[in-house]
C-alpha positions, 0 to 999 in steps of 0.5 A: 455558826457560819453557813456555806456559801452557794458555791461551797461544796460540803465535806463530811467530817467526824469529830474524833477528839476534843482537839478537833473541836477546839481547832473549830472554836478557834476558827470562829465556828464553835461546834462543841458548845450546846445551843438549846435555843437552836435545838443544837446539843453541841458536837462530842467526840465520835459525832459526824458533821459536814463542813464546806470543802473550802474550810476543810482545805484551809484547815489542811493548809494550817495542819489542822484538817479533821478526818473525813468519811470517804464514803460520805464525801461527794466527788465534787470535793475533788474540784478543791482538794486531791484524793491523796489529801482526802486519803491522808485524813480518811477515817480508819 
Protein backbone atom coordinates (compact mmCIF):
# COMPACT_ATOMS: atom_id res chain seq x y z
CA UNK A 1 0.00 0.00 0.00
CA UNK A 2 1.30 3.46 -0.84
CA UNK A 3 1.66 5.97 1.96
CA UNK A 4 0.77 9.64 1.49
CA UNK A 5 3.55 12.10 0.89
CA UNK A 6 3.98 14.80 3.56
CA UNK A 7 2.28 17.47 1.42
CA UNK A 8 -0.63 15.29 0.23
CA UNK A 9 -4.13 16.02 1.52
CA UNK A 10 -6.41 13.15 2.50
CA UNK A 11 -9.81 12.77 0.86
CA UNK A 12 -12.39 10.37 2.30
CA UNK A 13 -13.82 7.89 -0.19
CA UNK A 14 -16.30 5.11 -0.09
CA UNK A 15 -16.08 1.81 -1.92
CA UNK A 16 -19.51 1.43 -3.49
CA UNK A 17 -18.84 -1.34 -5.96
CA UNK A 18 -16.30 -3.93 -6.90
CA UNK A 19 -15.49 -1.78 -9.96
CA UNK A 20 -13.99 0.88 -7.68
CA UNK A 21 -11.94 -1.75 -5.92
CA UNK A 22 -10.61 -3.11 -9.19
CA UNK A 23 -9.52 0.38 -10.22
CA UNK A 24 -7.42 0.68 -7.10
CA UNK A 25 -5.81 -2.69 -7.80
CA UNK A 26 -5.00 -1.58 -11.34
CA UNK A 27 -3.40 1.57 -9.94
CA UNK A 28 -1.09 -0.58 -7.80
CA UNK A 29 -2.90 0.08 -4.54
CA UNK A 30 -4.76 -3.14 -3.75
CA UNK A 31 -7.28 -2.32 -1.04
CA UNK A 32 -9.57 -5.30 -1.56
CA UNK A 33 -7.20 -8.16 -0.78
CA UNK A 34 -7.11 -9.08 2.92
CA UNK A 35 -3.72 -8.91 4.63
CA UNK A 36 -4.17 -10.58 8.01
CA UNK A 37 -0.44 -10.18 8.74
CA UNK A 38 -1.11 -6.43 8.92
CA UNK A 39 -4.52 -6.73 10.55
CA UNK A 40 -6.16 -5.50 7.33
CA UNK A 41 -9.33 -7.38 6.35
CA UNK A 42 -9.57 -5.85 2.86
CA UNK A 43 -12.28 -3.43 1.79
CA UNK A 44 -15.71 -4.56 0.70
CA UNK A 45 -18.55 -2.61 -0.95
CA UNK A 46 -19.88 0.01 1.48
CA UNK A 47 -16.58 0.46 3.38
CA UNK A 48 -15.08 3.91 3.74
CA UNK A 49 -11.41 4.81 3.56
CA UNK A 50 -9.22 7.84 2.88
CA UNK A 51 -7.07 8.60 -0.11
CA UNK A 52 -4.66 11.40 -0.97
CA UNK A 53 -6.48 14.04 -2.96
CA UNK A 54 -3.71 14.00 -5.56
CA UNK A 55 -4.39 10.29 -6.24
CA UNK A 56 -8.13 11.00 -6.43
CA UNK A 57 -7.44 13.83 -8.90
CA UNK A 58 -5.37 11.44 -11.01
CA UNK A 59 -8.27 8.95 -11.00
CA UNK A 60 -10.62 11.80 -11.93
CA UNK A 61 -8.39 12.66 -14.88
CA UNK A 62 -8.72 9.02 -16.02
CA UNK A 63 -12.52 8.92 -15.50
CA UNK A 64 -12.16 6.54 -12.54
CA UNK A 65 -12.77 8.79 -9.53
CA UNK A 66 -14.63 7.08 -6.72
CA UNK A 67 -17.47 8.81 -4.85
CA UNK A 68 -16.48 11.08 -1.96
CA UNK A 69 -18.08 11.87 1.38
CA UNK A 70 -18.29 15.67 1.23
CA UNK A 71 -19.10 16.02 4.93
CA UNK A 72 -15.86 14.21 5.80
CA UNK A 73 -13.72 16.05 3.23
CA UNK A 74 -11.41 18.75 4.55
CA UNK A 75 -11.59 22.17 2.90
CA UNK A 76 -7.89 21.97 2.03
CA UNK A 77 -8.80 19.45 -0.70
CA UNK A 78 -9.97 22.50 -2.65
CA UNK A 79 -6.32 23.42 -3.17
CA UNK A 80 -6.18 20.51 -5.64
CA UNK A 81 -9.71 19.96 -6.96
CA UNK A 82 -12.73 22.17 -7.46
CA UNK A 83 -15.88 22.03 -5.40
CA UNK A 84 -17.76 21.23 -8.60
CA UNK A 85 -15.55 18.16 -9.18
CA UNK A 86 -16.17 16.97 -5.63
CA UNK A 87 -19.92 17.62 -5.85
CA UNK A 88 -20.09 15.69 -9.12
CA UNK A 89 -18.69 12.65 -7.26
CA UNK A 90 -20.46 13.17 -3.93
CA UNK A 91 -22.15 10.26 -2.19
CA UNK A 92 -25.86 10.38 -2.77
